[in-house]
N, C-alpha and C positions, 0 to 999 in steps of 0.2 A: 091163856097167857104163856108165852114162851120166854124162857130166861136163858141167857148165855153170858159167858165172859169174853169180853173183847179188849183189845189194846188200842189206845189212841196215841197219836203223836201230839205232844203239847205244842209243837211249833206250827204244823200245817194241818192237823186234824186227820191225818191218814189213819185208816182203820185196818186192823189186822186181827186174825183169829189167834195169833200167838205172839209172844214177845220177840222183838227184833232189836239187835244192837244198833243197827243203822237204819234210819227211815228211808224207804225207797222214794218217798215223795219229795223230801227236802234235803236228804243226805246228812241230817244231823244225827249225832251219836247220843245214845242213852236218853232219848226223848219220849220213849213209850211208857205210858202208865196204864195200869189195869183197872177196868171198870166192869161191874156187873150190870148188864142192861136187860130190862124186861119190857117187851112191847106187848101191850094189850090189844087183842083183836077187837075192833069196834066198827060197826057198820057206819056209824056217824063220824068217820075219820075226817078230821079237819087239817090233815097234814099238808105238806108243801105241794104234793102232786095235785091236790084238788083246790088249790087256792084260787087259781084263775079259772073263770068260767069258760072263756073262749080259748081254743087252741091257736098256737102261733102259726102264721103262714109265711111262706118264703116270698120275699119281696126284692125287687131290684133296688139297689142302693140309690140310684138316681131318682127313683119314684117316691122315696120317703120324704115327706114334708116335715120340716122342723118348725114348731111353733115358738113363740116367744117364751123364753125362760122367765118364770115369775120369781122375783127376788123379794124377800120379806125383810123389812127393817126390824132389827133386833132392839133398836133404841140406843145402841152404843156404836159409835163410829169405829172404835178399836176392834170390836167384834165383827162388825160388818166387813171391815177390811180383811180380817182373817178368813172369813167365809168366802170372800170374793164378791164384794158389793152386796152382801146380804144373804140370808138363809134361803136356800132353794126350796120351793114348794114341792112336797112329795118326796123329800130326801130323808135318808136315815143317817143321823149323826151320832158318833160315839165320843163321849167326853170322859177322859180319865184323869186321875190325880191322886195324890196321897191322901190319907185320912186327915180331915181338918184343914185341907188346903183351900176350901171355899167352893167346891163343886155345887153343892146343894144351894148355897147362898146365891151364886151367880145364876143358877137355873131358875130360882124363884124370882129373881129380878127380871130375867128374860121373859118369864111367863107373864109378868105384869105388863110388859110392853107388847108381847104377842097377843094378849087378850084383846087388844084394840083391833086386831085383824080377824078375830074369830074365836071360837070356843076352844079352851085349853083343858085337857084332861091330864091331871098329875097323878100318876100311879106310883105308890111307894110300898115297897116290901120290907122296909127297915124301920120306918117311923109311923107313929099313930097320927090320927087326925089332929089331936091336941098339940103334938110337937110341931107339925107342919103349920098349924095356926099361929103358934107362938113365934115361929120364924117369920111368917108373913107379916104379923103385927110389928115385929122389930124392924122389918124392912119397909114398912109402909105400903104393903100390897093389899089392896082392897077392891079387887075387881070381881063383879058378879059373873064374869065369863070364865073364871077359873074353877074347875070342878076337881074334887079330890076323891081318890079311890085307894083304899088300903087292901091290896091283893097281891098274891104271888103266883096264882095259876094263870098261865098264858091263855087257856081256853076261856076262863071267866073274863079275862081282860078283853079278849076278842068279842065276846058277847056284849059287854058294856059299850065297846066302841061301835058295834053295829047298831045299838039302840040310841046312843047319844050322838053319833056322827060328829066328833070334834074335828076341828081343823088342825089342831096340834095335839101330840101325845108325848108325855114325859115318862120315862121308865127309870125308877130309882130303887135299886140298881139291877143290872142285868144278872149279876151273880145270885140274886135272891129269887129270881123267877124260875119256874119249873113247868115242864109238860108232864101231866099226870100219866100219860101213856108210856113214859120212860121211868123206870124204877130207880135210876141213879139219883143221887142227892143233888139239890140245887147248888149251882156253882161248878159242877163237874163238867168235863169237856163235852160230853154228849148233850147235857142239858143246855149249856150255854150256846152250843152250835145250833141246836134245834130251835130254841127260843128266839135267837137272833134271826134265823132264817124265816120264822113265822112273822116276826115284826117287820122284816124287810118286805115280804110279800104283802103284808097288810098295808104298809106305806104306799107301795106301788099300785095295789088294787083299788084303794079308796082315795088315793092322792092325799094322804095325811102326812104331815111333816112330823117325823118321830125323832126325839132326842133321847139317847140312852146313856146313862151314867155307868161307868165301869170302875172297879177298884184296880189298883196297881199292886204289883208284887214288890218285894224288897229290891229287885233289880231295876225298878222304875218302869216296867212294861205292864200293860193291862192284863189282869189275871184271866186265865182261860187260854184256849188255843189261839195261835196267831191268825188262824183262819178268820177269827172274829173281825180283825181289822180289814181283811180282804173283802168281807161281805158287805160292809157298810160303805156309804158314799163319802163321808168325811170323818176324819179322826183328829180330835183336838186333845192336847195335854195341857193341864194347868200346872205350872211349875212355880216354885218359890221356896225360899228358905224359911224355916220356922222363926228365925231371929230377925227377918225383914218383913216389912208390911206389904211390899209390892208382890204382885202375882203376874206371871207371864203366861199368856194363852198362846200356845204354839201349835201350828197346823202341821201335821206330818203326812196327811193324805187328804186330797181334795179333788173330786172328780169334776168340780165346777169352777176351779180357780187355782191360784198358785199355792204351793206348799212351803214357800219361804217366808210367809207373813207371820208376824207376831203382834200381839196386843198387850199393852201394859195396863194393869189395874193396881189400885192400892186398897188394901183391906182396912176399912174403917168401921166405926160403930154402926153406921147406916148401911153397911154392906160394901160391895165392890164399887169403887169409884174410878172412872177413867183418868189416866194420866195424860194431860195435854202436852207437856214437854218432857219427853223421855230422857233427854240428855242431862237435864238438871238433876234428875233422880239418881243417876249413876256417877255423877261427878262428886268429888270429895266436898264435905261440908266445911272443911277448914280453909281459911284464906292463906295460911302459911305455906310457903313453898319449901319442900325438903328434898334431899337427894333420894333417888330411887323411884321417882314418879314421872310418868309421861302420859300424854293424851293421844287417843286414837279415834278416828271416825269409822265406824263399821256400819254395814248395810244389812238390814234384815228385811227381806222382801222389798216393799216400797218405802220403808222407813230408814232414815239415817240417824244413828245414835252415837253420841260422843261418850266414850268410856275412859275411865282413869285406870291405868296400869301401874301397879306398885311392885317393886322388886327389892329383895334384900339378899345381900351376899355377906357371909360371915365365915371366918376360918373354921374348918372342920377338924375335929379331933379324932376322926375315924378314918379307916383306910378307904371306905366308900362314901364320898360326900353325898349328902341328901339333895334330891331334886324334887321339889314340890311345886305343882302348878294347880291353882284353883281357878277354874273358869277357862283354861286353855288345855289343849291336848299335851300330855306329858312327852310324847314322842317328838312333837314339834318343838317343845322347849329344849329337849336334848339336842336337836339338830341346830337350833340357834346358838346354843352354848358351844357346840363343836365348831361352828363357823367362826365365832368370836375367838376361840383358841387358835384355830389353824390360820385364819386369814388376817386376824388383827393382833396376834401375838399376846393375847391376854391369858394370864395364868389363872384359870378357873378350876383346875383339877384338884385343888386343895380347898375349894370354897363350897360351903352349903349354899344353894340357891333356892330362894322362895319367890314365886311369882303369883300375884293375886289380881283378879279383875274386881274392882270395887262394885259392891251392890249385889253380889251373887249371880251376876250375868255370866253366861257361858258363850264364848266366841270360838268358832271353828274356822272362819275364813282366814287365808294366809295374809290378808292385808294388815293384820296386827303384828306381823313379824318385826317390823322396824321399831314400833313402839315398845315391844317387849325387850328387844335388844338394847335400846337406848335407856330403858329403865334399869336394866342390869348393869350397863356401863356406868350410869349415874351413881348407882349404889356402890359399885366396886371402886370407883374413883372419888367417891364422896363429893361429886360435883352437882350443883343444882341446875336443873334444866329450866329455862325460861317458861313460866306458866302460860304464856301467850302463844306457845308453839305446839303444833299438832303434827304427829308423825304417821304417815300412811305409806305402806309399801310391803311387798313380799321380798324376802331374802333368799337368794339362790345359794347353792352349795359352794359356788366359787366366790361368794361375797358380794355379788352384784345385787343392786336394788332393782327389782323388776316392776313393771307397770301393773296396775290393777284395774278392775272394772268399776264403772259408775263413779269415776273420779270427779267429774264436774258436779254431780249431785252431792258428793261429800264436801267439796270445796264450798258450795253455796250454804250448806248447813253449818260448816265451820265459821264462815263469815257471819252468818246469822247469829251465832252464839257469842260473837265478839272477840274471837281470837285473831291475832295479827299475822302469825307466821305459819306456813305449811311446808313441811319437808317431805318431798316425794320424788319419784322418778324424774330425771332431768328432761328426757324427751317428752314425757307426758305433760310436764309443766309448760314447756315451750308451746305445745299445741293448744294449751288452755288459755294462754295469755290473750289471744285475740277474742275469745268468746267471753272472757271475764273482765273486760276493760272497766266496767262500771263498779266492780267489787273492789273495795279498798282493803287489799290483803297482800302480804309479801309472799310470793311463791319462790321457794328455795329448791332448786333442782339438784339432785345428786345422782351419781352413777354407781357408787360402791358404798358399802357399809363404813369403810374407812373415812369417807368424806362426811358421813353423818356423825361419826365420833369426833372428827375434827371440829365440826360445827358446834357441838355441845361443850367441848373442852376448850374452846377458844378463849 
């Protein structure tokens, strides 16, 4: 058994014999960590190099035949859309989330649905069989096709998979698994990288669909090297606030579909329940209309969601007024405030400004600019905005309201939710009038942010 000390980059997994201030692989600073690694010499080595029985051959690209991609129904329309019309057979999926967010609950429910398509092997390195059974009983999971294994050794797991030949394999969690040929502790960079690589080749060699659960750090990224996300086929994050019951399943990598999709679930006593109407969840529960609120239609993948934006401006007693944005980028908020001061002559330099997206949702697209600006103006002027009006548009630095994408899709969702007025880019509204003749909604076209302010202050 040979033992040596090596240094790994936490971001890309680059290996070095000595510590480096800057990683040559990804150019990140101070990302190297030290690990003692011992590799045991073993004639029965089951490493990555011997995983495939046949050697690869060089082929012409035009001679490669592509078969039909098999998609497996997860039992949830929200999740199928995030995966891209279903889970791909033989793929490796990584699901991350904070402790208690509902990862194991959602996986157990998925197992119940996947068991209809074949045998499911649930491998847990954190919980006993009694704990898993209690969760299954609570969720009403009673399938004979679900098998449980409490194990942390990747070699033993491979042996069981060879004997059982399941169609699906669940690993909970990747940080608890280890390769006995590496002396590093479970969860270390070398262990996570090796175990993930062996699970990937296992999935490809036996055409087994593997779902791996990963813990996240305090920064909200999956613990371990970033190369972990590069190795798998699909990466999903389960997001949510501890004070809210809804959970957002967000796709950040997908080799078989779009990475812009999200799925909305609600955590209940019976587990994770799909949310049929996303917009109703994120709109305010109160019927009263108060200054500082506006409505915006945002697009996440193929879904259009109506969100409520709230803003509050108050006199600041400090030299540096506070700027707080929950659910939107703070730099974008500062840009909107600068445009309101410069182009609209609004004195916000002495005001604390707070902006919040109701429901804990985070929105990054620029189409929310106009709604944020109108909510700020409404609070500052103490003027109530008509609750039947929706604002969509990007604000430029010169104060113009720019066009946005998927506007027709947004308009149809707004009309579906019963709103009567839409304030948006003037040229885009004129192009829409012909295609939306049957929709009973008032399209209000504007060119600058001044015209939008005049509309709400009229």
